[in-house]
C-alpha positions in Angstrom: 0.0 0.0 0.0 1.1 3.5 -0.8 -0.7 6.7 -0.2 -3.7 7.3 2.0 -7.4 6.3 1.8 -10.4 6.5 4.1 -11.5 3.5 6.0 -14.1 2.3 8.5 -12.8 0.2 11.5 -14.8 -2.7 12.8 -13.9 -5.4 15.4 -14.0 -8.8 13.8 -12.9 -12.3 14.9 -10.1 -13.7 12.7 -9.7 -17.4 12.8 -6.3 -18.9 11.8 -6.0 -22.6 12.1 -7.3 -23.4 15.6 -6.8 -19.8 16.9 -9.3 -17.0 17.2 -8.3 -13.4 17.5 -10.5 -10.4 18.1 -9.0 -7.7 15.9 -9.7 -4.3 14.4 -10.2 -4.8 10.7 -10.3 -1.8 8.4 -12.6 -1.7 5.3 -12.1 0.9 2.6 -14.8 3.6 2.5 -14.6 3.8 -1.3 -14.7 0.8 -3.6 -11.2 -0.8 -3.4 -10.2 -4.3 -4.3 -8.7 -5.1 -0.9 -9.4 -4.6 2.8 -6.7 -4.0 5.4 -5.5 -5.9 8.5 -2.8 -4.1 10.4 0.2 -5.2 12.4 -1.3 -4.2 15.7 -3.9 -6.6 17.0 -3.0 -9.7 14.9 0.6 -9.9 13.6 1.8 -9.0 17.1 -0.2 -11.9 18.7 1.1 -14.7 16.4 4.4 -16.6 16.0 5.2 -18.0 12.5 7.8 -20.5 11.6 8.3 -21.5 8.0 10.6 -24.3 6.7 10.3 -23.8 3.0 12.3 -26.8 1.8 10.2 -29.2 4.0 6.9 -27.3 3.2 6.1 -26.9 6.9 4.4 -23.9 8.6 4.2 -23.5 12.3 1.7 -21.1 13.9 1.1 -20.4 17.6 -0.2 -17.6 19.8 2.6 -15.3 20.9 2.1 -15.9 24.6 2.3 -19.8 24.3 
């Protein structure tokens, strides 16, 4: 994303694998092909591990 655009923020529950996160999702006020999920409230609550050559993805909550 570059530039600025108007959004509306709504609390939503995001489910990733077996984890549920209550996060603030932002939806574009004007027609736009994507919606936005920020780093605060989701990315800062998850740990990712990726082993590309073995095709493995590890996900857990940050506080586990």
